[in-house]
C-alpha positions in Angstrom: 0.0 0.1 0.3 1.3 3.6 -1.1 1.1 6.3 1.3 0.6 9.3 0.6 2.4 12.4 1.7 0.8 16.1 2.9 2.2 17.1 0.2 -0.1 15.6 -2.4 -3.3 15.8 -1.0 -2.6 20.1 -1.0 -3.7 23.0 -3.1 -1.3 24.3 -5.3 -0.6 27.6 -3.6 0.0 25.2 -0.5 2.3 23.0 -2.2 4.3 26.0 -2.9 4.4 26.7 0.6 5.3 23.9 1.2 8.5 23.6 -1.1 9.2 27.2 0.1 9.7 26.2 3.9 11.8 23.2 2.9 13.7 26.0 0.9 13.7 28.3 4.3 15.2 25.4 6.0 18.3 25.4 4.0 18.2 29.4 3.4 18.6 29.4 7.0 22.1 28.3 8.1 23.7 29.8 5.0 26.8 31.9 5.8 26.5 35.2 4.0 28.8 34.5 1.1 26.0 31.8 -0.6 23.6 34.3 -0.3 26.0 37.4 -1.9 26.7 34.9 -5.0 23.5 34.5 -5.2 22.3 37.9 -5.3 25.0 39.1 -7.6 24.0 36.4 -10.0 20.2 37.4 -9.8 21.7 41.2 -10.6 23.7 39.4 -14.0 20.8 37.2 -15.0 18.4 40.4 -15.0 20.5 42.5 -16.8 21.3 39.3 -19.5 17.8 38.1 -20.2 16.3 42.3 -19.8 15.0 41.7 -23.3 12.8 38.7 -22.2 11.8 40.4 -19.3 10.6 43.7 -21.1 8.8 41.7 -23.8 6.7 40.6 -21.2 6.5 43.3 -19.9 5.0 44.9 -22.7 2.0 42.8 -23.3 0.9 43.8 -19.8 1.3 47.4 -21.0 -0.6 47.4 -23.9 -3.6 44.7 -21.7 -3.6 47.8 -19.3 -4.0 50.7 -22.1 -6.9 48.8 -23.5 -8.7 48.6 -20.1 -8.3 52.5 -19.5 -5.8 52.3 -16.9 -4.6 56.0 -16.1 -1.2 57.2 -17.7 -0.1 57.0 -13.9 -0.6 53.4 -13.2 0.6 52.1 -16.7 4.1 54.1 -15.6 4.1 52.2 -12.4 3.8 49.0 -14.5 6.1 49.6 -17.3 10.1 48.1 -17.3 12.2 49.2 -19.9 15.6 48.1 -20.3 16.7 51.1 -17.6 14.6 50.3 -15.1 15.5 47.1 -15.4 19.3 47.6 -15.3 18.3 49.7 -12.8 16.5 47.2 -10.6 19.7 45.1 -11.2 22.3 47.5 -9.8 19.3 47.7 -6.5 19.9 43.8 -6.0 23.8 43.9 -6.1 23.2 46.9 -3.5 21.2 44.4 -1.1 24.2 42.2 -1.4 26.7 44.9 -0.4 24.3 45.2 2.7 25.5 43.9 6.1 23.8 40.6 6.7 21.7 40.4 9.9 21.5 36.8 10.6 23.1 35.5 13.7 23.4 38.9 15.1 24.0 39.1 18.8 21.0 41.2 19.7 22.1 40.7 23.3 24.1 38.6 25.1 25.0 37.6 29.1 26.7 34.9 31.4 24.2 34.4 33.9 24.8 34.4 38.0 24.3 30.4 37.5 27.1 29.9 34.6 24.6 29.8 31.9 25.7 32.0 28.6 22.6 33.0 27.0 22.6 34.8 24.1 19.5 36.0 21.7 20.3 36.1 18.0 18.7 37.1 15.0 17.0 34.2 12.8 15.0 33.8 9.8 11.2 34.5 9.8 11.6 31.6 7.4 8.8 31.8 4.7 7.8 35.4 3.4 4.3 35.6 1.7 4.1 39.3 -0.1 1.0 40.4 -1.6 1.6 43.6 -4.2 -0.3 45.7 -6.7 0.9 46.4 -10.1 4.7 47.3 -9.7 7.1 45.0 -11.4 10.0 45.7 -9.5 8.5 44.9 -5.9 9.1 41.6 -7.5 12.9 41.7 -7.6 13.2 43.9 -4.2 11.1 41.6 -2.2 13.1 38.5 -3.5 16.4 40.5 -3.1 15.4 41.5 0.9 14.1 37.9 1.8 17.0 35.7 0.5 19.8 38.5 1.9 18.1 38.0 5.3 17.7 34.1 4.9 14.0 33.7 4.2 11.7 31.9 0.9 9.6 34.3 -0.4 5.9 33.9 -1.9 5.0 36.4 -4.5 1.9 37.5 -5.2 1.5 40.4 -7.3 -1.8 41.7 -9.6 -3.1 40.1 -12.4 -2.1 43.4 -14.5 1.8 42.5 -14.0 0.9 38.6 -14.3 3.7 38.2 -17.5 6.0 40.6 -16.0 6.1 39.2 -12.7 6.0 35.3 -14.2 9.4 36.3 -16.5 10.8 38.0 -13.5 10.6 35.3 -11.3 11.8 32.9 -13.9 14.8 34.5 -14.5 15.2 34.9 -10.3 14.4 31.1 -9.8 17.0 30.2 -12.8 19.7 32.3 -11.1 19.2 31.2 -7.4 19.1 27.4 -8.7 22.4 28.4 -10.8 23.9 29.7 -7.5 23.7 26.6 -5.8 20.7 27.8 -3.5 16.9 26.0 -3.6 15.0 28.1 -6.2 11.6 27.0 -4.7 13.0 30.4 -2.0 11.5 31.9 -5.0 8.3 31.4 -5.9 4.9 33.1 -7.9 2.1 31.8 -6.3 -0.3 30.0 -8.7 -3.2 31.2 -10.0 -4.7 34.7 -11.1 -7.8 34.9 -9.1 -8.6 35.8 -5.4 -9.2 32.4 -4.4 -5.1 31.9 -4.5 -5.0 35.2 -2.4 -7.0 33.5 -0.3 -5.4 30.2 0.5 -2.0 32.5 0.6 -3.9 34.1 3.8 -4.9 30.8 5.1 -1.8 28.7 5.1 -0.8 29.2 8.9 1.7 26.8 9.7 3.2 26.8 6.5 3.3 30.9 5.9 5.2 32.6 8.6 4.2 36.3 8.0 2.1 38.4 5.1 3.1 41.7 4.2 0.9 43.6 1.8 2.0 46.3 0.2 -0.8 48.9 -2.1 -3.8 50.5 -1.3 -6.1 50.4 1.4 -8.3 48.5 0.3 -5.8 45.7 -0.1 -4.4 46.0 3.0 -7.8 46.0 5.2 -8.6 43.0 3.5 -6.1 41.2 4.2 -5.5 42.8 7.9 -9.2 41.6 8.5 -9.2 38.2 7.0 -5.9 36.6 7.1 -5.3 33.8 9.7 -1.2 34.0 8.9 0.1 37.0 10.8 0.5 40.2 9.0 3.0 42.7 9.1 0.9 45.9 8.2 2.3 48.2 5.8 -0.2 50.7 6.3 -1.6 53.9 3.8 0.4 57.2 4.7 -2.2 60.3 5.9 0.3 62.0 6.5 0.3 65.8 7.9 2.3 68.6 7.9 1.9 71.4 10.9 3.4 74.9 10.8 3.7 75.9 13.7 3.4 79.8 15.3 6.7 80.1 15.5 8.0 78.6 12.1 10.2 80.0 9.4 7.9 81.1 6.8 10.5 80.7 4.0 11.3 77.1 5.3 7.5 76.1 5.9 6.0 76.8 2.3 9.9 74.8 1.2 8.7 71.8 3.2 5.3 71.6 2.6 5.9 71.8 -1.1 8.4 68.8 -1.4 6.2 67.1 1.0 2.8 67.3 -0.9 4.1 67.8 -4.6 7.7 66.0 -4.9 6.2 62.5 -5.7 2.4 62.6 -5.1 1.7 58.8 -5.2 3.6 57.3 -2.4 2.4 56.8 1.1 5.2 59.5 2.4 3.6 62.2 0.5 1.7 64.6 2.6 -2.0 64.8 2.6 -3.1 67.6 5.4 -2.0 70.7 6.1 -2.7 71.9 9.6 -1.9 75.5 10.1 -1.5 77.7 13.3 -4.0 80.6 13.8 -1.1 82.9 14.8 0.9 82.3 11.7 -1.9 81.8 9.1 -2.2 85.4 8.1 1.5 85.6 6.4 1.6 81.8 5.5 -1.4 80.5 4.1 -1.3 83.6 1.0 2.1 82.2 0.2 1.6 78.6 1.1 -1.6 79.1 -1.0 0.3 80.4 -4.1 3.4 78.0 -4.0 0.9 75.2 -4.0 -1.1 76.9 -7.0 2.4 76.8 -8.7 2.7 73.3 -7.9 -0.1 72.3 -9.2 -2.0 71.6 -5.6 -5.9 71.5 -5.1 -6.3 72.3 -2.2 -9.6 71.0 0.3 -10.0 74.1 2.7 -12.0 74.6 5.9 -13.5 77.8 6.3 -10.7 79.6 8.1 -8.3 78.8 4.8 -11.4 79.8 2.9 -11.1 83.5 4.3 -7.5 83.3 2.6 -8.1 82.0 -0.4 -10.2 84.9 -2.3 -7.4 86.3 -3.8 -5.4 83.6 -4.4 -4.6 81.8 -7.8 -4.9 77.7 -5.8 -7.4 76.0 -6.8 -9.6 75.7 -3.5 -12.7 73.6 -2.4 -14.7 73.3 0.5 -13.2 70.3 2.6 -15.8 67.7 4.0 -15.1 65.1 6.5 -13.8 62.7 4.4 -11.3 64.6 3.4 -9.5 64.6 6.7 -9.2 61.0 6.2 -8.2 60.8 3.0 -4.5 59.2 1.5 -5.4 61.2 -1.9 -2.1 60.2 -3.8 -2.5 63.1 -6.4 -2.1 66.9 -6.6 -5.0 67.3 -3.4 -4.2 68.5 -0.2 -6.4 69.1 2.9 -6.1 72.3 4.8 -7.1 73.6 8.1 -6.0 76.3 10.7 -5.8 75.4 14.1 -6.0 77.1 17.4 -2.6 75.6 19.4 0.1 73.0 18.9 -2.5 70.9 21.1 -5.1 71.1 18.6 -3.2 70.3 15.6 -2.2 67.4 17.5 -6.0 66.0 18.8 -7.0 66.4 14.5 -3.3 64.4 13.5 -5.1 61.7 16.8 -8.2 61.7 14.8 -7.3 61.1 11.5 -3.8 59.9 10.8 -3.0 56.2 9.4 0.2 56.3 11.8 2.5 56.9 9.3 4.6 60.1 9.2 4.1 64.2 10.7 5.7 66.9 10.2 6.3 70.4 12.2 7.4 73.0 11.2 9.3 75.2 13.8 11.9 77.5 15.5 10.8 76.8 19.0 12.3 74.1 20.9 9.7 73.7 23.2 7.6 73.3 20.8 9.0 70.5 18.4 9.7 68.9 21.7 6.2 68.7 22.5 5.1 67.7 19.3 7.6 64.5 19.5 6.3 64.0 22.6 2.6 64.0 21.8 2.6 62.3 18.4 2.2 58.5 17.9 3.3 57.5 14.4 6.0 55.4 13.3 7.7 58.7 12.4 8.5 62.5 13.7 10.2 65.1 11.4 11.1 68.5 12.7 11.7 71.2 9.9 12.1 68.2 7.4 10.0 66.6 4.6 7.4 64.1 4.9 9.3 62.6 2.2 12.2 61.3 4.4 10.2 58.2 5.6 11.6 56.2 3.5 14.5 52.7 4.1 16.7 54.4 1.4 16.6 58.0 2.8 17.4 56.4 6.1 20.5 54.9 5.3 18.9 51.2 5.6 19.9 50.4 2.1 16.6 49.2 1.2 13.1 48.0 2.2 10.3 45.7 1.7 7.3 48.2 3.0 6.8 50.4 5.7 5.1 49.3 8.6 2.1 51.5 10.3 1.9 48.7 13.1 3.7 48.4 16.4 4.5 45.0 16.9 7.8 43.3 15.6 8.3 46.2 13.2 7.5 49.9 12.9 8.6 52.2 10.4 10.3 51.4 7.1 11.5 47.5 7.2 14.8 46.5 6.5 16.6 43.5 6.6 16.8 43.3 10.3 12.8 43.8 10.3 12.6 40.8 8.1 14.3 38.4 11.0 12.9 37.6 14.3 15.3 36.0 17.2 15.9 32.9 19.4 17.8 32.6 22.5 20.3 30.0 22.8 21.7 28.9 26.1 24.7 26.8 26.7 25.4 25.2 30.1 27.8 23.3 31.4 26.0 20.1 32.7 23.4 23.0 34.3 19.9 21.6 35.9 17.8 24.0 37.1 16.5 23.4 41.0 
């Protein structure tokens, strides 16, 4: 009688996760050199096979255009030879980063003579669910490989051909470097059923990381039985304090909002202290108008817009909670710093908040009271980014408080374990 292994009765998604679990066990003890060699092989393969990747991507782009997808979204979807080379360069940058695995977080010799060490270890199998940005396929795979994790990649159907080509190149390179090819897999299937199966693969998948809009993230957080690291939306605020330098405030506001609008660290709400509003708002509205930004204003801001060239519309309650990801910003005048903090507490997504002020007391109080992943003092919200923070790369920006918070670099893709070394010690 033939005994079937559990694998034979699994769905295709669970079979992929099962293979990833085996690959993760192989990756975990590997030295840095083995992982770096594989990453360098991936970078070389991306460049050598760029035409294959771009050809597959062109089919996705054509399909997106036929479906009437916006040009902004098509731009995020598009891969060119130059963009593939840039992605390969990013992989080489990841290879050059320090390996967090094996790092001793803390350690000591206990009074009884036992040696105790807490060391970093890979998470295991990481599932990434993301929308139409094929560069994420390579970024996520590279970061997971470097940190000793196997990765299951579930991109959107709009980038299916691109992701299929990319993962084919990744697997060939990883396998050719002597690592298990199943360390990098595309989750089988294009429909929502495959996503639901991935969210229920507890015991096979160690953690899920969603990257995308609010709807995607909320669905995964609410429905997944696999632990989720929530990379949240960015309803980011800029508060201009009574003691702000006007030139600095205008520059930070425009950079935070308009330097790149379709990203999670772009500012979506402006709050202005009433004492500085008469001097600041006319200049701010003019600068926002030049940047092509529409202002969704409360009554007090509207009063300063009468002689302005800015496009100003009346704000609704919905505006305070909106992540626009467009040339739009909500704006309000507040009576005090504490009122600004109250507004932020009520509406923030917990991503990034900035204060512009010359007062050390105001800056200190703001940073103490605001509870977000990042609080910026006299700096643009756009700096909340793993690359800008010097982490080299990031898998996403976590807006939750458990395990990881803020930009997630390589250390955040690890957990820890304790190693207890004794000399025949027994507990009395």
